Biopython code that builds the backbone (N, CA, C, O; Angstrom):
import numpy as np
from Bio.PDB.StructureBuilder import StructureBuilder

atoms = [
    (1, "UNK", "N", (-3.384, 14.001, 7.927)),
    (1, "UNK", "CA", (-3.136, 12.532, 8.118)),
    (1, "UNK", "C", (-1.719, 12.244, 7.671)),
    (1, "UNK", "O", (-1.277, 12.683, 6.609)),
    (2, "UNK", "N", (-1.027, 11.507, 8.494)),
    (2, "UNK", "CA", (0.333, 11.087, 8.224)),
    (2, "UNK", "C", (0.354, 9.804, 7.423)),
    (2, "UNK", "O", (-0.660, 9.130, 7.243)),
    (3, "UNK", "N", (1.572, 9.486, 6.941)),
    (3, "UNK", "CA", (1.753, 8.231, 6.184)),
    (3, "UNK", "C", (1.234, 6.980, 6.976)),
    (3, "UNK", "O", (0.447, 6.169, 6.489)),
    (4, "UNK", "N", (1.733, 6.905, 8.198)),
    (4, "UNK", "CA", (1.340, 5.761, 9.061)),
    (4, "UNK", "C", (-0.129, 5.682, 9.341)),
    (4, "UNK", "O", (-0.731, 4.610, 9.286)),
    (5, "UNK", "N", (-0.728, 6.863, 9.653)),
    (5, "UNK", "CA", (-2.133, 6.931, 9.930)),
    (5, "UNK", "C", (-2.948, 6.469, 8.691)),
    (5, "UNK", "O", (-3.928, 5.738, 8.830)),
    (6, "UNK", "N", (-2.544, 6.888, 7.533)),
    (6, "UNK", "CA", (-3.225, 6.578, 6.305)),
    (6, "UNK", "C", (-3.146, 5.090, 6.040)),
    (6, "UNK", "O", (-4.165, 4.468, 5.740)),
    (7, "UNK", "N", (-1.970, 4.504, 6.142)),
    (7, "UNK", "CA", (-1.812, 3.094, 5.866)),
    (7, "UNK", "C", (-2.645, 2.237, 6.846)),
    (7, "UNK", "O", (-3.333, 1.300, 6.441)),
    (8, "UNK", "N", (-2.567, 2.575, 8.098)),
    (8, "UNK", "CA", (-3.319, 1.810, 9.157)),
    (8, "UNK", "C", (-4.812, 1.993, 8.977)),
    (8, "UNK", "O", (-5.568, 1.046, 9.191)),
    (9, "UNK", "N", (-5.266, 3.185, 8.590)),
    (9, "UNK", "CA", (-6.681, 3.426, 8.319)),
    (9, "UNK", "C", (-7.141, 2.613, 7.160)),
    (9, "UNK", "O", (-8.131, 1.892, 7.282)),
    (10, "UNK", "N", (-6.484, 2.688, 6.047)),
    (10, "UNK", "CA", (-6.897, 2.003, 4.872)),
    (10, "UNK", "C", (-6.848, 0.466, 5.079)),
    (10, "UNK", "O", (-7.764, -0.238, 4.654)),
    (11, "UNK", "N", (-5.832, -0.027, 5.701)),
    (11, "UNK", "CA", (-5.737, -1.524, 5.938)),
    (11, "UNK", "C", (-6.827, -1.963, 6.940)),
    (11, "UNK", "O", (-7.306, -3.094, 6.866)),
    (12, "UNK", "N", (-7.215, -1.085, 7.863)),
    (12, "UNK", "CA", (-8.258, -1.538, 8.787)),
    (12, "UNK", "C", (-9.638, -1.404, 8.170)),
    (12, "UNK", "O", (-10.576, -2.066, 8.613)),
    (13, "UNK", "N", (-9.786, -0.535, 7.126)),
    (13, "UNK", "CA", (-11.074, -0.381, 6.430)),
    (13, "UNK", "C", (-10.968, -1.104, 4.992)),
    (13, "UNK", "O", (-11.538, -0.623, 4.012)),
    (14, "UNK", "N", (-10.264, -2.198, 4.929)),
    (14, "UNK", "CA", (-9.937, -2.773, 3.668)),
    (14, "UNK", "C", (-11.225, -3.300, 2.909)),
    (14, "UNK", "O", (-11.159, -3.499, 1.696)),
    (15, "UNK", "N", (-12.283, -3.506, 3.544)),
    (15, "UNK", "CA", (-13.490, -4.015, 2.929)),
    (15, "UNK", "C", (-14.677, -3.000, 3.014)),
    (15, "UNK", "O", (-15.823, -3.327, 2.706)),
    (16, "UNK", "N", (-14.356, -1.816, 3.426)),
    (16, "UNK", "CA", (-15.383, -0.842, 3.645)),
    (16, "UNK", "C", (-15.436, 0.161, 2.412)),
    (16, "UNK", "O", (-14.587, 1.039, 2.261)),
    (17, "UNK", "N", (-16.441, -0.029, 1.594)),
    (17, "UNK", "CA", (-16.623, 0.791, 0.390)),
    (17, "UNK", "C", (-17.577, 1.938, 0.630)),
    (17, "UNK", "O", (-17.990, 2.598, -0.324)),
    (18, "UNK", "N", (-17.950, 2.202, 1.903)),
    (18, "UNK", "CA", (-18.839, 3.300, 2.223)),
    (18, "UNK", "C", (-18.100, 4.383, 2.920)),
    (18, "UNK", "O", (-17.029, 4.146, 3.478)),
    (19, "UNK", "N", (-18.652, 5.592, 2.907)),
    (19, "UNK", "CA", (-18.028, 6.681, 3.614)),
    (19, "UNK", "C", (-17.049, 7.448, 2.662)),
    (19, "UNK", "O", (-17.097, 7.289, 1.442)),
    (20, "UNK", "N", (-16.208, 8.240, 3.242)),
    (20, "UNK", "CA", (-15.354, 9.108, 2.507)),
    (20, "UNK", "C", (-13.850, 8.990, 2.950)),
    (20, "UNK", "O", (-13.562, 8.659, 4.100)),
    (21, "UNK", "N", (-12.957, 9.257, 2.051)),
    (21, "UNK", "CA", (-11.545, 9.217, 2.309)),
    (21, "UNK", "C", (-10.945, 10.568, 1.786)),
    (21, "UNK", "O", (-11.267, 11.046, 0.698)),
    (22, "UNK", "N", (-10.079, 11.128, 2.616)),
    (22, "UNK", "CA", (-9.448, 12.376, 2.254)),
    (22, "UNK", "C", (-8.387, 12.176, 1.152)),
    (22, "UNK", "O", (-7.977, 11.049, 0.876)),
    (23, "UNK", "N", (-7.960, 13.261, 0.542)),
    (23, "UNK", "CA", (-6.890, 13.229, -0.427)),
    (23, "UNK", "C", (-5.634, 12.603, 0.196)),
    (23, "UNK", "O", (-4.999, 11.718, -0.377)),
    (24, "UNK", "N", (-5.301, 13.108, 1.409)),
    (24, "UNK", "CA", (-4.029, 12.642, 2.068)),
    (24, "UNK", "C", (-4.145, 11.099, 2.274)),
    (24, "UNK", "O", (-3.211, 10.363, 1.952)),
    (25, "UNK", "N", (-5.247, 10.641, 2.788)),
    (25, "UNK", "CA", (-5.395, 9.204, 2.984)),
    (25, "UNK", "C", (-5.188, 8.416, 1.703)),
    (25, "UNK", "O", (-4.476, 7.411, 1.710)),
    (26, "UNK", "N", (-5.777, 8.836, 0.634)),
    (26, "UNK", "CA", (-5.735, 8.187, -0.695)),
    (26, "UNK", "C", (-4.287, 8.150, -1.193)),
    (26, "UNK", "O", (-3.754, 7.100, -1.550)),
    (27, "UNK", "N", (-3.671, 9.343, -1.201)),
    (27, "UNK", "CA", (-2.309, 9.417, -1.850)),
    (27, "UNK", "C", (-1.257, 8.860, -1.034)),
    (27, "UNK", "O", (-0.299, 8.326, -1.593)),
    (28, "UNK", "N", (-1.329, 8.925, 0.289)),
    (28, "UNK", "CA", (-0.347, 8.280, 1.144)),
    (28, "UNK", "C", (-0.415, 6.713, 0.902)),
    (28, "UNK", "O", (0.605, 6.027, 0.832)),
    (29, "UNK", "N", (-1.650, 6.223, 0.783)),
    (29, "UNK", "CA", (-1.749, 4.766, 0.568)),
    (29, "UNK", "C", (-1.265, 4.410, -0.844)),
    (29, "UNK", "O", (-0.713, 3.327, -1.044)),
    (30, "UNK", "N", (-1.461, 5.301, -1.823)),
    (30, "UNK", "CA", (-0.937, 5.006, -3.177)),
    (30, "UNK", "C", (0.572, 4.950, -3.107)),
    (30, "UNK", "O", (1.177, 4.075, -3.725)),
    (31, "UNK", "N", (1.201, 5.852, -2.378)),
    (31, "UNK", "CA", (2.644, 5.787, -2.235)),
    (31, "UNK", "C", (3.062, 4.484, -1.549)),
    (31, "UNK", "O", (4.020, 3.839, -1.975)),
    (32, "UNK", "N", (2.341, 4.093, -0.479)),
    (32, "UNK", "CA", (2.626, 2.829, 0.203)),
    (32, "UNK", "C", (2.578, 1.677, -0.789)),
    (32, "UNK", "O", (3.451, 0.810, -0.785)),
    (33, "UNK", "N", (1.584, 1.672, -1.614)),
    (33, "UNK", "CA", (1.365, 0.582, -2.623)),
    (33, "UNK", "C", (2.527, 0.523, -3.555)),
    (33, "UNK", "O", (3.036, -0.560, -3.847)),
    (34, "UNK", "N", (2.976, 1.695, -4.047)),
    (34, "UNK", "CA", (4.105, 1.727, -4.964)),
    (34, "UNK", "C", (5.357, 1.201, -4.276)),
    (34, "UNK", "O", (6.096, 0.405, -4.854)),
    (35, "UNK", "N", (5.597, 1.633, -3.068)),
    (35, "UNK", "CA", (6.807, 1.179, -2.303)),
    (35, "UNK", "C", (6.769, -0.321, -2.132)),
    (35, "UNK", "O", (7.738, -1.005, -2.460)),
    (36, "UNK", "N", (5.654, -0.854, -1.617)),
    (36, "UNK", "CA", (5.555, -2.262, -1.374)),
    (36, "UNK", "C", (5.747, -3.102, -2.658)),
    (36, "UNK", "O", (6.448, -4.114, -2.641)),
    (37, "UNK", "N", (5.140, -2.684, -3.729)),
    (37, "UNK", "CA", (5.317, -3.384, -4.995)),
    (37, "UNK", "C", (6.719, -3.310, -5.504)),
    (37, "UNK", "O", (7.233, -4.287, -6.049)),
    (38, "UNK", "N", (7.373, -2.140, -5.338)),
    (38, "UNK", "CA", (8.770, -2.033, -5.778)),
    (38, "UNK", "C", (9.674, -2.967, -4.937)),
    (38, "UNK", "O", (10.464, -3.738, -5.482)),
    (39, "UNK", "N", (9.541, -2.880, -3.644)),
    (39, "UNK", "CA", (10.386, -3.775, -2.772)),
    (39, "UNK", "C", (10.119, -5.227, -3.092)),
    (39, "UNK", "O", (11.061, -6.007, -3.226)),
    (40, "UNK", "N", (8.881, -5.605, -3.218)),
    (40, "UNK", "CA", (8.527, -7.002, -3.546)),
    (40, "UNK", "C", (9.103, -7.440, -4.825)),
    (40, "UNK", "O", (9.579, -8.569, -4.943)),
    (41, "UNK", "N", (9.076, -6.556, -5.823)),
    (41, "UNK", "CA", (9.689, -6.844, -7.120)),
    (41, "UNK", "C", (11.245, -7.054, -6.971)),
    (41, "UNK", "O", (11.809, -8.010, -7.503)),
    (42, "UNK", "N", (11.894, -6.127, -6.233)),
    (42, "UNK", "CA", (13.347, -6.307, -6.021)),
    (42, "UNK", "C", (13.683, -7.651, -5.314)),
    (42, "UNK", "O", (14.593, -8.384, -5.702)),
    (43, "UNK", "N", (12.899, -7.915, -4.270)),
    (43, "UNK", "CA", (13.189, -9.176, -3.538)),
    (43, "UNK", "C", (12.883, -10.362, -4.440)),
    (43, "UNK", "O", (13.566, -11.382, -4.349)),
    (44, "UNK", "N", (11.908, -10.267, -5.283)),
    (44, "UNK", "CA", (11.541, -11.373, -6.115)),
    (44, "UNK", "C", (12.670, -11.678, -7.139)),
    (44, "UNK", "O", (13.039, -12.824, -7.399)),
    (45, "UNK", "N", (13.180, -10.569, -7.691)),
    (45, "UNK", "CA", (14.278, -10.696, -8.680)),
    (45, "UNK", "C", (15.543, -11.289, -8.026)),
    (45, "UNK", "O", (16.290, -12.054, -8.636)),
    (46, "UNK", "N", (15.742, -10.900, -6.761)),
    (46, "UNK", "CA", (16.972, -11.368, -6.080)),
    (46, "UNK", "C", (16.856, -12.775, -5.559)),
    (46, "UNK", "O", (17.846, -13.505, -5.515)),
    (47, "UNK", "N", (15.612, -13.187, -5.144)),
    (47, "UNK", "CA", (15.441, -14.514, -4.524)),
    (47, "UNK", "C", (14.845, -15.538, -5.426)),
    (47, "UNK", "O", (15.406, -16.616, -5.625)),
    (48, "UNK", "N", (13.705, -15.205, -5.973)),
    (48, "UNK", "CA", (12.943, -16.222, -6.744)),
    (48, "UNK", "C", (13.103, -16.067, -8.259)),
    (48, "UNK", "O", (13.458, -17.014, -8.961)),
    (49, "UNK", "N", (12.842, -14.892, -8.731)),
    (49, "UNK", "CA", (13.040, -14.617, -10.143)),
    (49, "UNK", "C", (11.897, -14.935, -11.036)),
    (49, "UNK", "O", (12.071, -14.898, -12.254)),
    (50, "UNK", "N", (10.753, -15.241, -10.536)),
    (50, "UNK", "CA", (9.692, -15.647, -11.432)),
    (50, "UNK", "C", (8.468, -14.698, -11.327)),
    (50, "UNK", "O", (7.462, -14.996, -11.970)),
    (51, "UNK", "N", (8.482, -13.578, -10.563)),
    (51, "UNK", "CA", (7.440, -12.671, -10.394)),
    (51, "UNK", "C", (6.351, -13.153, -9.408)),
    (51, "UNK", "O", (5.192, -12.758, -9.536)),
    (52, "UNK", "N", (6.698, -13.960, -8.475)),
    (52, "UNK", "CA", (5.777, -14.449, -7.553)),
    (52, "UNK", "C", (5.465, -13.427, -6.388)),
    (52, "UNK", "O", (4.304, -13.176, -6.066)),
    (53, "UNK", "N", (6.557, -12.851, -5.773)),
    (53, "UNK", "CA", (6.357, -11.998, -4.653)),
    (53, "UNK", "C", (5.649, -10.697, -5.030)),
    (53, "UNK", "O", (4.821, -10.213, -4.259)),
    (54, "UNK", "N", (5.949, -10.123, -6.186)),
    (54, "UNK", "CA", (5.306, -8.918, -6.556)),
    (54, "UNK", "C", (3.866, -9.151, -6.911)),
    (54, "UNK", "O", (3.016, -8.300, -6.648)),
    (55, "UNK", "N", (3.570, -10.297, -7.510)),
    (55, "UNK", "CA", (2.164, -10.638, -7.759)),
    (55, "UNK", "C", (1.364, -10.812, -6.520)),
    (55, "UNK", "O", (0.230, -10.342, -6.429)),
    (56, "UNK", "N", (1.953, -11.501, -5.536)),
    (56, "UNK", "CA", (1.251, -11.637, -4.258)),
    (56, "UNK", "C", (1.047, -10.375, -3.546)),
    (56, "UNK", "O", (-0.011, -10.164, -2.952)),
    (57, "UNK", "N", (2.050, -9.482, -3.574)),
    (57, "UNK", "CA", (1.912, -8.162, -2.960)),
    (57, "UNK", "C", (0.814, -7.386, -3.614)),
    (57, "UNK", "O", (0.002, -6.778, -2.917)),
    (58, "UNK", "N", (0.746, -7.376, -4.963)),
    (58, "UNK", "CA", (-0.258, -6.632, -5.644)),
    (58, "UNK", "C", (-1.650, -7.188, -5.333)),
    (58, "UNK", "O", (-2.605, -6.431, -5.155)),
    (59, "UNK", "N", (-1.752, -8.517, -5.270)),
    (59, "UNK", "CA", (-3.080, -9.095, -4.914)),
    (59, "UNK", "C", (-3.513, -8.784, -3.478)),
    (59, "UNK", "O", (-4.687, -8.563, -3.178)),
    (60, "UNK", "N", (-2.484, -8.781, -2.598)),
    (60, "UNK", "CA", (-2.834, -8.462, -1.177)),
    (60, "UNK", "C", (-3.322, -7.031, -1.021)),
    (60, "UNK", "O", (-4.153, -6.755, -0.156)),
    (61, "UNK", "N", (-2.830, -6.135, -1.827)),
    (61, "UNK", "CA", (-3.223, -4.715, -1.720)),
    (61, "UNK", "C", (-4.334, -4.293, -2.636)),
    (61, "UNK", "O", (-4.715, -3.123, -2.656)),
    (62, "UNK", "N", (-4.883, -5.266, -3.428)),
    (62, "UNK", "CA", (-5.855, -4.879, -4.380)),
    (62, "UNK", "C", (-7.202, -4.454, -3.789)),
    (62, "UNK", "O", (-7.753, -3.421, -4.169)),
    (63, "UNK", "N", (-7.742, -5.275, -2.833)),
    (63, "UNK", "CA", (-9.040, -4.915, -2.194)),
    (63, "UNK", "C", (-8.891, -3.592, -1.386)),
    (63, "UNK", "O", (-9.737, -2.715, -1.557)),
    (64, "UNK", "N", (-7.871, -3.399, -0.522)),
    (64, "UNK", "CA", (-7.777, -2.074, 0.162)),
    (64, "UNK", "C", (-7.676, -0.935, -0.850)),
    (64, "UNK", "O", (-8.257, 0.127, -0.626)),
    (65, "UNK", "N", (-6.969, -1.121, -1.934)),
    (65, "UNK", "CA", (-6.788, -0.047, -2.952)),
    (65, "UNK", "C", (-8.148, 0.295, -3.601)),
    (65, "UNK", "O", (-8.458, 1.465, -3.826)),
    (66, "UNK", "N", (-8.928, -0.716, -3.889)),
    (66, "UNK", "CA", (-10.190, -0.449, -4.472)),
    (66, "UNK", "C", (-11.133, 0.225, -3.476)),
    (66, "UNK", "O", (-11.881, 1.122, -3.863)),
    (67, "UNK", "N", (-11.117, -0.179, -2.216)),
    (67, "UNK", "CA", (-11.945, 0.408, -1.161)),
    (67, "UNK", "C", (-11.574, 1.879, -0.951)),
    (67, "UNK", "O", (-12.461, 2.731, -0.903)),
    (68, "UNK", "N", (-10.278, 2.193, -0.825)),
    (68, "UNK", "CA", (-9.934, 3.614, -0.630)),
    (68, "UNK", "C", (-10.210, 4.433, -1.894)),
    (68, "UNK", "O", (-10.569, 5.608, -1.814)),
    (69, "UNK", "N", (-10.044, 3.814, -3.040)),
    (69, "UNK", "CA", (-10.399, 4.560, -4.274)),
    (69, "UNK", "C", (-11.867, 4.907, -4.368)),
    (69, "UNK", "O", (-12.224, 5.993, -4.824)),
    (70, "UNK", "N", (-12.739, 3.977, -3.933)),
    (70, "UNK", "CA", (-14.186, 4.240, -3.939)),
    (70, "UNK", "C", (-14.523, 5.329, -2.934)),
    (70, "UNK", "O", (-15.306, 6.232, -3.227)),
    (71, "UNK", "N", (-13.918, 5.239, -1.722)),
    (71, "UNK", "CA", (-14.177, 6.258, -0.679)),
    (71, "UNK", "C", (-13.642, 7.605, -1.126)),
    (71, "UNK", "O", (-14.251, 8.630, -0.821)),
    (72, "UNK", "N", (-12.535, 7.638, -1.830)),
    (72, "UNK", "CA", (-12.021, 8.905, -2.330)),
    (72, "UNK", "C", (-13.005, 9.538, -3.379)),
    (72, "UNK", "O", (-13.259, 10.742, -3.371)),
    (73, "UNK", "N", (-13.489, 8.741, -4.193)),
    (73, "UNK", "CA", (-14.508, 9.210, -5.162)),
    (73, "UNK", "C", (-15.760, 9.738, -4.465)),
    (73, "UNK", "O", (-16.343, 10.742, -4.875)),
    (74, "UNK", "N", (-16.169, 9.015, -3.372)),
    (74, "UNK", "CA", (-17.283, 9.463, -2.602)),
    (74, "UNK", "C", (-17.019, 10.868, -1.979)),
    (74, "UNK", "O", (-17.949, 11.657, -1.807)),
    (75, "UNK", "N", (-15.770, 11.154, -1.655)),
    (75, "UNK", "CA", (-15.441, 12.408, -1.033)),
    (75, "UNK", "C", (-15.666, 13.582, -1.937)),
    (75, "UNK", "O", (-15.837, 14.701, -1.453)),
    (76, "UNK", "N", (-15.673, 13.366, -3.283)),
    (76, "UNK", "CA", (-15.927, 14.413, -4.226)),
    (76, "UNK", "C", (-17.285, 14.201, -4.825)),
    (76, "UNK", "O", (-17.590, 14.729, -5.894)),
    (77, "UNK", "N", (-18.103, 13.434, -4.149)),
    (77, "UNK", "CA", (-19.522, 13.233, -4.533)),
    (77, "UNK", "C", (-19.711, 12.476, -5.877)),
    (77, "UNK", "O", (-20.659, 12.715, -6.625)),
    (78, "UNK", "N", (-18.792, 11.586, -6.128)),
    (78, "UNK", "CA", (-18.870, 10.698, -7.308)),
    (78, "UNK", "C", (-19.148, 9.295, -6.826)),
    (78, "UNK", "O", (-18.763, 8.954, -5.708)),
    (79, "UNK", "N", (-19.804, 8.459, -7.626)),
    (79, "UNK", "CA", (-19.998, 7.070, -7.342)),
    (79, "UNK", "C", (-18.733, 6.300, -7.443)),
    (79, "UNK", "O", (-17.881, 6.631, -8.268)),
    (80, "UNK", "N", (-18.561, 5.262, -6.625)),
    (80, "UNK", "CA", (-17.414, 4.420, -6.672)),
    (80, "UNK", "C", (-17.308, 3.666, -8.001)),
    (80, "UNK", "O", (-16.230, 3.206, -8.377)),
    (81, "UNK", "N", (-18.386, 3.550, -8.673)),
    (81, "UNK", "CA", (-18.378, 2.900, -10.006)),
    (81, "UNK", "C", (-17.521, 3.598, -10.980)),
    (81, "UNK", "O", (-17.148, 2.994, -11.986)),
    (82, "UNK", "N", (-17.174, 4.836, -10.760)),
    (82, "UNK", "CA", (-16.272, 5.558, -11.658)),
    (82, "UNK", "C", (-14.871, 4.880, -11.658)),
    (82, "UNK", "O", (-14.061, 5.135, -12.550)),
    (83, "UNK", "N", (-14.606, 4.046, -10.688)),
    (83, "UNK", "CA", (-13.305, 3.333, -10.658)),
    (83, "UNK", "C", (-13.161, 2.400, -11.906)),
    (83, "UNK", "O", (-12.055, 2.010, -12.280)),
    (84, "UNK", "N", (-14.307, 2.066, -12.523)),
    (84, "UNK", "CA", (-14.258, 1.281, -13.751)),
    (84, "UNK", "C", (-13.549, 2.026, -14.879)),
    (84, "UNK", "O", (-13.127, 1.392, -15.846)),
    (85, "UNK", "N", (-13.409, 3.295, -14.796)),
    (85, "UNK", "CA", (-12.669, 4.098, -15.795)),
    (85, "UNK", "C", (-11.264, 3.589, -15.914)),
    (85, "UNK", "O", (-10.645, 3.775, -16.962)),
    (86, "UNK", "N", (-10.732, 2.967, -14.913)),
    (86, "UNK", "CA", (-9.370, 2.458, -14.932)),
    (86, "UNK", "C", (-9.234, 1.411, -16.041)),
    (86, "UNK", "O", (-8.127, 1.150, -16.514)),
    (87, "UNK", "N", (-10.333, 0.822, -16.450)),
    (87, "UNK", "CA", (-10.264, -0.219, -17.540)),
    (87, "UNK", "C", (-10.090, 0.420, -18.894)),
    (87, "UNK", "O", (-9.832, -0.276, -19.876)),
    (88, "UNK", "N", (-10.222, 1.705, -18.969)),
    (88, "UNK", "CA", (-10.037, 2.402, -20.283)),
    (88, "UNK", "C", (-8.590, 2.931, -20.308)),
    (88, "UNK", "O", (-8.279, 3.863, -19.566)),
    (89, "UNK", "N", (-7.698, 2.365, -21.139)),
    (89, "UNK", "CA", (-6.325, 2.822, -21.122)),
    (89, "UNK", "C", (-6.177, 4.334, -21.383)),
    (89, "UNK", "O", (-6.922, 4.927, -22.163)),
    (90, "UNK", "N", (-5.230, 4.903, -20.732)),
    (90, "UNK", "CA", (-4.795, 6.335, -20.785)),
    (90, "UNK", "C", (-5.873, 7.316, -20.440)),
    (90, "UNK", "O", (-5.757, 8.039, -19.451)),
    (91, "UNK", "N", (-6.976, 7.363, -21.270)),
    (91, "UNK", "CA", (-7.986, 8.366, -20.999)),
    (91, "UNK", "C", (-8.693, 8.165, -19.602)),
    (91, "UNK", "O", (-8.910, 9.112, -18.846)),
    (92, "UNK", "N", (-9.021, 6.913, -19.330)),
    (92, "UNK", "CA", (-9.606, 6.570, -18.053)),
    (92, "UNK", "C", (-8.715, 6.879, -16.909)),
    (92, "UNK", "O", (-9.161, 7.386, -15.880)),
    (93, "UNK", "N", (-7.431, 6.575, -17.073)),
    (93, "UNK", "CA", (-6.496, 6.823, -15.979)),
    (93, "UNK", "C", (-6.341, 8.368, -15.766)),
    (93, "UNK", "O", (-6.237, 8.827, -14.629)),
    (94, "UNK", "N", (-6.327, 9.126, -16.833)),
    (94, "UNK", "CA", (-6.160, 10.565, -16.676)),
    (94, "UNK", "C", (-7.378, 11.147, -15.968)),
    (94, "UNK", "O", (-7.248, 12.032, -15.122)),
    (95, "UNK", "N", (-8.570, 10.645, -16.320)),
    (95, "UNK", "CA", (-9.777, 11.149, -15.641)),
    (95, "UNK", "C", (-9.766, 10.729, -14.181)),
    (95, "UNK", "O", (-10.168, 11.526, -13.334)),
    (96, "UNK", "N", (-9.333, 9.537, -13.841)),
    (96, "UNK", "CA", (-9.262, 9.148, -12.413)),
    (96, "UNK", "C", (-8.285, 9.958, -11.635)),
    (96, "UNK", "O", (-8.553, 10.332, -10.493)),
    (97, "UNK", "N", (-7.100, 10.254, -12.253)),
    (97, "UNK", "CA", (-6.158, 11.098, -11.537)),
    (97, "UNK", "C", (-6.738, 12.502, -11.307)),
    (97, "UNK", "O", (-6.550, 13.109, -10.253)),
    (98, "UNK", "N", (-7.446, 12.993, -12.326)),
    (98, "UNK", "CA", (-8.096, 14.337, -12.215)),
    (98, "UNK", "C", (-9.124, 14.334, -10.962)),
    (98, "UNK", "O", (-9.162, 15.240, -10.129)),
    (99, "UNK", "N", (-9.919, 13.228, -10.951)),
    (99, "UNK", "CA", (-10.902, 13.103, -9.846)),
    (99, "UNK", "C", (-10.179, 13.056, -8.535)),
    (99, "UNK", "O", (-10.582, 13.717, -7.578)),
    (100, "UNK", "N", (-9.086, 12.266, -8.467)),
    (100, "UNK", "CA", (-8.440, 12.084, -7.170)),
    (100, "UNK", "C", (-7.664, 13.273, -6.630)),
    (100, "UNK", "O", (-7.389, 13.358, -5.433)),
    (101, "UNK", "N", (-7.308, 14.206, -7.540)),
    (101, "UNK", "CA", (-6.619, 15.396, -7.017)),
    (101, "UNK", "C", (-7.549, 16.534, -6.668)),
    (101, "UNK", "O", (-7.095, 17.578, -6.200)),
    (102, "UNK", "N", (-8.858, 16.356, -6.887)),
    (102, "UNK", "CA", (-9.853, 17.376, -6.562)),
    (102, "UNK", "C", (-9.935, 17.537, -5.014)),
    (102, "UNK", "O", (-9.786, 16.561, -4.279)),
    (103, "UNK", "N", (-10.172, 18.766, -4.544)),
    (103, "UNK", "CA", (-10.323, 18.941, -3.131)),
    (103, "UNK", "C", (-11.603, 18.343, -2.589)),
    (103, "UNK", "O", (-12.600, 18.222, -3.301)),
    (104, "UNK", "N", (-11.567, 17.979, -1.346)),
    (104, "UNK", "CA", (-12.765, 17.346, -0.705)),
    (104, "UNK", "C", (-13.885, 18.355, -0.607)),
    (104, "UNK", "O", (-13.666, 19.562, -0.506)),
    (105, "UNK", "N", (-15.087, 17.822, -0.639)),
    (105, "UNK", "CA", (-16.251, 18.695, -0.381)),
    (105, "UNK", "C", (-16.268, 19.031, 1.102)),
    (105, "UNK", "O", (-16.247, 18.130, 1.939)),
    (106, "UNK", "N", (-16.306, 20.331, 1.442)),
    (106, "UNK", "CA", (-16.227, 20.671, 2.852)),
    (106, "UNK", "C", (-17.460, 20.354, 3.655)),
    (106, "UNK", "O", (-17.397, 20.368, 4.884)),
    (107, "UNK", "N", (-18.560, 20.072, 3.033)),
    (107, "UNK", "CA", (-19.827, 19.786, 3.788)),
    (107, "UNK", "C", (-20.187, 18.315, 3.511)),
    (107, "UNK", "O", (-19.601, 17.663, 2.647)),
    (108, "UNK", "N", (-21.171, 17.822, 4.278)),
    (108, "UNK", "CA", (-21.640, 16.484, 4.080)),
    (108, "UNK", "C", (-22.254, 16.341, 2.696)),
    (108, "UNK", "O", (-22.815, 17.301, 2.166)),
    (109, "UNK", "N", (-22.154, 15.150, 2.101)),
    (109, "UNK", "CA", (-22.808, 14.867, 0.830)),
    (109, "UNK", "C", (-23.558, 13.524, 0.971)),
    (109, "UNK", "O", (-23.707, 13.011, 2.080)),
    (110, "UNK", "N", (-24.007, 12.986, -0.109)),
    (110, "UNK", "CA", (-24.860, 11.755, -0.006)),
    (110, "UNK", "C", (-24.101, 10.558, 0.538)),
    (110, "UNK", "O", (-24.697, 9.538, 0.884)),
    (111, "UNK", "N", (-22.779, 10.686, 0.614)),
    (111, "UNK", "CA", (-21.956, 9.587, 1.139)),
    (111, "UNK", "C", (-21.519, 9.746, 2.596)),
    (111, "UNK", "O", (-20.842, 8.872, 3.137)),
    (112, "UNK", "N", (-21.900, 10.852, 3.233)),
    (112, "UNK", "CA", (-21.634, 11.054, 4.660)),
    (112, "UNK", "C", (-20.899, 12.413, 4.865)),
    (112, "UNK", "O", (-20.742, 13.257, 3.983)),
    (113, "UNK", "N", (-20.473, 12.503, 6.155)),
    (113, "UNK", "CA", (-19.739, 13.689, 6.589)),
    (113, "UNK", "C", (-18.404, 13.702, 6.051)),
    (113, "UNK", "O", (-17.902, 12.652, 5.650)),
    (114, "UNK", "N", (-17.755, 14.846, 6.004)),
    (114, "UNK", "CA", (-16.356, 14.931, 5.478)),
    (114, "UNK", "C", (-15.447, 14.177, 6.387)),
    (114, "UNK", "O", (-15.711, 14.093, 7.587)),
    (115, "UNK", "N", (-14.326, 13.591, 5.839)),
    (115, "UNK", "CA", (-13.380, 12.891, 6.725)),
    (115, "UNK", "C", (-12.783, 13.901, 7.751)),
    (115, "UNK", "O", (-12.722, 15.111, 7.532)),
    (116, "UNK", "N", (-12.358, 13.307, 8.867)),
    (116, "UNK", "CA", (-11.796, 14.123, 9.968)),
    (116, "UNK", "C", (-10.545, 14.896, 9.567)),
    (116, "UNK", "O", (-10.357, 16.043, 9.971)),
    (117, "UNK", "N", (-9.690, 14.257, 8.769)),
    (117, "UNK", "CA", (-8.425, 14.902, 8.345)),
    (117, "UNK", "C", (-8.289, 14.717, 6.858)),
    (117, "UNK", "O", (-7.309, 15.170, 6.267)),
]
sb = StructureBuilder()
sb.init_structure("model")
sb.init_model(0)
sb.init_chain("A")
sb.init_seg("    ")
for serial, (resi, resn, name, xyz) in enumerate(atoms, 1):
    if name == "N":
        sb.init_residue(resn, " ", resi, " ")
    sb.init_atom(name, np.array(xyz, "f"), 0.0, 1.0, " ", f" {name:<3s}", serial, name[0])
structure = sb.get_structure()
């Protein structure tokens, strides 16, 4: 899955918390989120200076990020509720990164068939 395919897939499935997402889909979208937030922050500092644009960008990408995160956890046969680990500083983040770098299950699991790519 390419960068553009990943971004378009995640944004088109922004409210779909079912199914599975591949590692490539998750990490390409994570990169897209970082780039968008960085550019929004730079523009905000240059134009407005009060943190409005980067806050709006983060809010706009929040639901798609949660959806792809849940689908990524489904890909390794974990519940999407494990995303709540992000609320635990440092340790929760490390656990989530560990989960997200795991390889996809090659066969169908309780969340469906493996992603196409």
